[in-house]
C-alpha positions, 0 to 999 in steps of 0.5 A: 278276845282280851282274855286270850292275851298272855297275862301281864306277867307273861307279857313282861317276860315274853318281851323282856321288859324291865323297868327304867328307873330314869323314866320313873317306871314301876309296873302295876301288874295286878289287874284287880287294881287296874280294874278298880281304877278303870271303874272310877272313870265309868261310864266310858261307852261314849268317851275317848280315854287318853292314857299316859305311860301305859307300859305293858298295858295293864290299865289299857286292858282294864279300860277296854274291858270296862267298855271304853269306846276308844282309848288312845295311849301315849308311850315314849318307851318303844320297848312297850309298843309290841305289847300294846300292839297285841292289845290293839289287834284284839281291841276291835279297833278301839285302841290307838297308839301314839309314840311320844312324850306326853309332856309334848303331846297335845292330847286335845288336838290329837284326839279331837272334839268329837267325843268327851275326853277322859284321862286315866293314867298311872303317872310316872313319878318324875313327871306326874305333877308337871303333867297335871299342871299342864292339864289343869292350865290347858286353855280351853280345858279339853277333858271332862274327868281325870283318874290319876295315880300319883305318889301318895304324898303328891295325891295328898297335896292335891286334895288337902285343905286349909290347916292340913300340912300338905296344903299348898300351891298344888291344892289351890290350883287343883281345887280352883279348877276341879273337885278332887278326891282321893279314891284309894291308896295302893301300897308299894308292894303292888308294883314291880319293882316296888317303889320306895313309897306308896301311891294313891289314885285321885279323881278330878272332876272339872267344876262348871265353867261359871264356878272356875277362876280363870286367872291361873297365872295371877293365882300362881303368882300369889300362891308362889309368893305365899307358900314360898315362905309358908312359915311367915305371916302374909304381911311379910310373904306378900309384901313384894306382890303388894309393892308390884301392884302399888297396893297398901298391903294390910288394906288389900289383905283385910279387903279380902277378909284376911288378917295380915298375921295369918299364914298361907296354910290358913287361907282358903282356895276362895280367899286366894282367888279373891287376893288374885282377882283384886290385883286388877 
């Protein structure tokens, strides 16, 4: 019955939906692309999918078509609720709608532990990074996979490795919790209205619990000090951290297999973890 709904273009016209720039809205109305995003999250038959910022519901339709047992969408802009309700009415009770700010919604609590949770979203540009950090640092981790669209530059920062100019705090945090890969890019022309930059879809699969580094607060402290002065050698940028924990700076670095003259973009995720864990 999803095929009986008006097209996304017709839905936008029928409900008079315009993109709100203050909320970072850009509509992805190409169902070929939303179907491609949904396929990255399969299998969906035994999962509960949380979608943030569904807008007129393109990705929502694709997730349901791909076989999602249950989908919960979180939308703060009430203008989209009638269009989402149209989808819910033909979904066979597979779609639930939460009106609210996804930054404030506890997805794990709202959905509950009955089924594995996957997150799929075309994230608003203005809050996408903050949402990702919230989900990465959630304790306990409530989701088993995330398929997320970001601005291309943010996506590159998530998947970058040492030596890459995009490598920084976001890469270290993301790769400490997950295996991350960039699935495909989406040109700005695919959106209405087109943003000024291209986008990209990233897939994040949480690492097994035994392989995760759990002291993310300490890791954040170390990486902030290091990348806050990324052009400087670590013997300079990490000096305040060493002083705070009463460590001999060069001894601390060398014990972690790091030369004091190295810069943060040369240090691996594992080495940053070792720096953090050795603070005691």
